[in-house]
N, CA and C of each residue as an Amber inpcrd file, in Angstrom:
protein
   201
   0.7740000  -1.2380000  -0.1900000   0.0540000  -0.0710000   0.0040000
   0.8120000   1.1180000   0.0470000   0.4750000   2.2950000  -0.7600000
   1.2890000   3.5060000  -0.8630000   1.4440000   4.2510000   0.5050000
   2.6750000   4.6440000   0.7160000   2.9940000   5.4160000   1.9950000
   2.0430000   6.6130000   2.3030000   1.4830000   7.2930000   1.1390000
   0.5230000   8.3130000   1.2500000  -0.7320000   7.9550000   1.8850000
  -1.1640000   6.8050000   1.9710000  -2.3610000   6.0930000   2.5540000
  -2.3130000   6.3510000   4.0470000  -1.1090000   5.8480000   4.4240000
  -0.7950000   5.8210000   5.9120000  -0.6320000   7.2960000   6.4090000
   0.0300000   8.3390000   5.5460000   0.0110000   9.5890000   5.7220000
  -1.4230000  10.1310000   6.1680000  -2.3810000   9.9760000   5.2810000
  -3.7450000  10.4530000   5.4350000  -4.3110000   9.8600000   6.6130000
  -4.1640000   8.6120000   6.9250000  -4.7570000   7.8530000   8.0620000
  -4.0610000   8.5410000   9.4390000  -2.9840000   8.5510000   9.4080000
  -2.3350000   9.4340000  10.5920000  -2.9630000  10.8010000  10.8540000
  -3.0860000  11.5340000   9.8820000  -3.6410000  12.9290000  10.0890000
  -5.1050000  12.8180000  10.4450000  -5.8080000  11.7410000   9.9450000
  -7.3460000  11.7130000  10.4330000  -7.2390000  10.9780000  12.0160000
  -6.2770000  10.2750000  12.2960000  -6.1850000   9.8810000  13.8090000
  -5.9930000  11.1690000  14.7430000  -4.9480000  11.9950000  14.3790000
  -4.8830000  13.2190000  14.9540000  -5.9220000  14.1200000  15.0780000
  -6.6540000  14.2250000  13.9300000  -7.8210000  14.9320000  14.0340000
  -9.0560000  14.4030000  14.9700000  -9.1190000  13.1120000  15.0450000
 -10.0320000  12.3010000  15.8340000  -9.7110000  12.5140000  17.1940000
  -8.3290000  12.6190000  17.5460000  -7.9780000  12.9270000  19.1580000
  -8.2160000  14.3660000  19.4010000  -8.1170000  15.2720000  18.4780000
  -8.6430000  16.6160000  18.7330000 -10.1660000  16.8000000  18.8110000
 -10.8230000  15.9260000  18.2070000 -12.3430000  16.0180000  18.5590000
 -12.5600000  15.3980000  19.7840000 -11.7850000  14.5260000  20.2390000
 -12.3170000  13.9650000  21.6020000 -11.7920000  14.8480000  22.7770000
 -10.7750000  15.4720000  22.6390000 -10.3440000  16.5170000  23.4900000
 -11.4440000  17.6860000  23.5210000 -11.8130000  18.1950000  22.4560000
 -12.8470000  19.2460000  22.3440000 -14.0490000  18.7480000  23.0930000
 -14.5620000  17.4190000  23.0130000 -15.6290000  16.9100000  23.5770000
 -15.3980000  16.8620000  25.0920000 -14.2020000  16.5860000  25.4930000
 -13.9610000  16.7590000  27.0020000 -14.1360000  18.1210000  27.5410000
 -13.9320000  19.2430000  26.7650000 -14.0760000  20.5810000  27.2050000
 -15.5060000  20.9780000  26.8960000 -16.3010000  20.1300000  26.3850000
 -17.6030000  20.4750000  26.0080000 -17.7150000  21.7370000  24.9600000
 -16.6730000  21.5820000  23.9500000 -16.5510000  22.5500000  22.8440000
 -17.2460000  22.0620000  21.7660000 -18.4600000  22.1860000  21.5070000
 -19.1190000  21.2960000  20.3740000 -18.7120000  21.7460000  18.9090000
 -18.4110000  23.0330000  18.8130000 -18.0030000  23.6150000  17.5670000
 -16.8410000  22.9420000  17.1450000 -15.7990000  22.9420000  18.0320000
 -14.4720000  22.3560000  17.7860000 -14.6460000  20.6530000  17.4660000
 -15.4780000  20.2650000  18.3090000 -15.6210000  18.8480000  18.0660000
 -16.2590000  18.3760000  16.8080000 -17.3790000  19.0710000  16.3310000
 -17.8080000  18.9820000  15.0280000 -16.8470000  18.9720000  13.7950000
 -16.1220000  20.2400000  14.1090000 -15.1920000  20.5480000  13.0090000
 -14.0430000  19.4810000  12.7730000 -13.3110000  19.0480000  13.9300000
 -12.3450000  18.2430000  13.9740000 -12.8100000  16.6550000  13.5110000
 -14.0620000  16.5120000  13.9350000 -14.7120000  15.2630000  13.6150000
 -14.9750000  15.0380000  12.0470000 -15.4420000  16.2160000  11.4130000
 -15.5470000  16.3630000   9.8400000 -14.2240000  16.1220000   9.3050000
 -13.1350000  16.6470000   9.8740000 -11.8670000  16.7400000   9.2970000
 -11.1790000  15.3550000   9.2960000 -11.6110000  14.6410000  10.3350000
 -11.0100000  13.1840000  10.5760000 -11.6910000  12.3320000   9.3750000
 -13.1140000  12.4590000   9.1570000 -13.6160000  11.6650000   8.4110000
 -13.2450000  11.7990000   6.8710000 -13.1550000  13.1680000   6.6160000
 -12.5670000  13.6880000   5.1700000 -11.4060000  12.9450000   5.0220000
 -10.1360000  13.0130000   5.9760000  -8.9750000  12.5730000   5.6810000
  -9.1700000  10.9810000   5.4670000  -9.8450000  10.3920000   6.4540000
 -10.0230000   8.9860000   6.3430000 -10.5690000   8.4850000   5.1280000
 -11.5230000   9.1680000   4.5710000 -12.1190000   8.8920000   3.2390000
 -11.0690000   9.1010000   2.0870000 -10.1370000  10.1530000   2.1830000
  -9.1990000  10.3180000   1.1320000  -8.1280000   9.2090000   1.2140000
  -7.8330000   8.5770000   2.5770000  -6.9510000   7.4660000   2.6340000
  -7.6880000   6.2970000   1.6920000  -8.9040000   6.0820000   2.0980000
  -9.4780000   5.0400000   1.5190000  -9.5930000   5.1340000  -0.0860000
  -9.7790000   6.3330000  -0.4850000  -9.8160000   6.4840000  -2.0480000
  -8.4340000   6.2620000  -2.5500000  -7.3680000   6.4770000  -1.8620000
  -6.3350000   6.3290000  -2.3960000  -5.8390000   4.7350000  -2.3350000
  -6.3670000   4.1690000  -1.3040000  -6.1800000   2.6490000  -1.1410000
  -7.0100000   1.8880000  -2.4080000  -8.2140000   2.3500000  -2.6130000
  -8.9180000   1.7120000  -3.4780000  -8.7720000   2.1280000  -5.0140000
  -8.7570000   3.3120000  -5.1060000  -9.0280000   4.0080000  -6.6870000
  -7.6080000   4.4220000  -6.8970000  -6.6820000   4.8050000  -6.0150000
  -5.3170000   5.1180000  -6.3290000  -5.1520000   6.6240000  -6.5840000
  -6.2930000   7.2290000  -6.3200000  -6.3990000   8.6820000  -6.5550000
  -7.3430000   9.2620000  -5.5310000  -7.1690000  10.7130000  -5.4290000
  -8.0500000  11.4400000  -4.5510000  -8.7690000  12.6630000  -5.2560000
 -10.0810000  12.8460000  -5.3070000 -10.6350000  14.0780000  -5.9330000
 -10.1920000  15.4350000  -5.2030000 -10.1030000  16.3310000  -5.7910000
  -9.8940000  17.6660000  -5.0060000 -11.3350000  18.2340000  -4.4550000
 -11.6760000  17.8410000  -3.2800000 -12.9090000  18.1380000  -2.6890000
 -12.7270000  18.0720000  -1.3120000 -13.4960000  18.8130000  -0.4260000
 -13.5170000  18.7750000   0.7490000 -15.0210000  18.2560000   1.2230000
 -15.7320000  17.6190000   0.3100000 -17.2020000  17.2640000   0.4800000
 -16.9670000  15.9390000   0.9840000 -17.4550000  15.5090000   1.8360000
 -17.7230000  14.1210000   2.3680000 -18.5540000  13.2390000   1.5230000
 -19.7020000  13.7530000   1.0310000 -20.5470000  13.1040000  -0.0190000
 -19.8210000  12.8260000  -1.1270000 -19.1680000  13.6940000  -1.8860000
 -18.3910000  13.4490000  -3.0060000 -17.2940000  12.5010000  -2.9060000
 -16.5890000  12.4080000  -1.7740000 -15.6100000  11.4750000  -1.6100000
 -16.2010000  10.1720000  -1.5470000 -17.5230000  10.1320000  -0.6650000
 -18.1830000   8.6840000  -0.4810000 -18.7520000   8.4040000  -1.8130000
 -19.2430000   9.0890000  -2.6270000 -19.5170000   8.8310000  -3.9870000
 -18.5220000   8.1800000  -4.8030000 -17.2380000   8.9870000  -4.7500000
 -16.0280000   8.6810000  -5.5100000 -15.5950000   7.1060000  -5.3160000
 -15.6510000   6.8790000  -4.0120000 -15.0110000   5.4280000  -3.5110000
 -15.9720000   4.4400000  -3.9410000
């Protein structure tokens, strides 16, 4: 598997940890933001693993449809 896939997954994990910390502080805005970022980056990793390409988008819906 391409190294770039693991890079995107690591970024997604970091964002998920940020979302968990925001939840601990009851910061809902940050929690939602970092959760969205984690999902987007995880989907980009999956797209690279499956399709070997990533569309230039921040839309979770478009990433899901691409995969």
